[in-house]
C-alpha positions in Angstrom: 41.6 12.5 31.5 41.5 14.7 28.4 43.7 13.8 25.5 44.4 16.4 22.7 45.0 14.6 19.4 46.7 17.8 17.9 49.3 18.3 20.6 49.4 14.6 21.7 49.1 15.8 25.4 47.0 14.8 28.3 45.4 16.7 31.2 43.5 15.6 34.3 40.2 17.1 35.0 39.0 16.6 38.6 35.6 14.9 38.8 35.5 14.1 42.5 32.6 16.5 43.2 30.5 14.7 40.5 31.6 11.2 41.8 30.2 12.0 45.2 26.9 13.7 44.1 23.8 12.1 45.4 21.9 13.1 42.2 22.7 14.6 38.8 26.2 13.1 38.8 25.9 12.1 35.1 24.7 15.4 33.9 27.3 17.3 35.9 30.0 15.1 34.6 28.7 15.5 31.1 28.9 19.3 31.6 32.4 19.1 32.7 33.3 17.1 29.6 31.4 19.6 27.4 33.0 22.6 29.2 36.4 21.2 28.5 35.9 21.5 24.8 36.1 17.8 24.2 34.4 16.6 21.0 34.3 12.9 22.0 34.1 10.9 25.2 35.3 7.3 25.6 33.5 5.4 28.3 32.9 2.0 29.5 29.3 2.7 30.4 26.9 5.7 30.1 23.6 6.3 31.8 20.6 8.1 30.0 20.9 11.5 31.5 24.7 11.8 30.8 24.2 10.5 27.3 21.3 12.9 26.6 23.4 15.8 27.9 26.4 15.0 25.8 24.3 14.3 22.8 22.6 17.7 23.1 26.0 19.5 23.0 27.3 17.5 20.1 30.0 15.4 22.1 30.1 12.0 20.4 30.4 9.0 22.8 32.4 5.9 22.1 32.2 2.6 24.1 35.2 0.7 25.2 35.2 -2.6 27.0 38.0 -2.2 29.6 41.8 -1.8 29.1 44.0 1.1 29.8 43.3 4.8 28.8 46.3 4.5 26.3 44.7 1.4 24.7 41.4 3.2 24.5 43.0 6.2 22.8 44.7 4.0 20.3 41.5 2.2 19.5 39.8 5.5 19.0 42.6 6.8 16.7 42.4 3.6 14.7 38.6 4.0 14.3 37.9 0.8 16.0 35.5 2.0 18.8 31.8 1.9 18.2 29.9 5.2 18.6 27.1 4.8 21.2 23.7 5.5 19.8 21.9 5.2 23.1 22.8 4.8 26.8 23.9 1.3 27.8 22.8 1.3 31.3 19.9 2.5 33.4 20.3 5.5 35.6 21.9 4.7 39.0 23.0 1.3 38.0 
């Protein structure tokens, strides 16, 4: 889900192709995020390939430990989410 802070709107981006990929799912999902124009990603976990791909294109990644999307967005807007400085899971975890 994409959330636009300027317009306070959301949009759904289909990720089913990446979800079912045998390999490269993280890189392809990262490409989808980057192609959307997002400047940040809020995620529960992120593997090394996706983290590297997002970092390379300047998308900041923030870690959230569960909850709803609305709660994660509120935490992000409040500045209470921690920016990830490295992937937090191994590939294919």
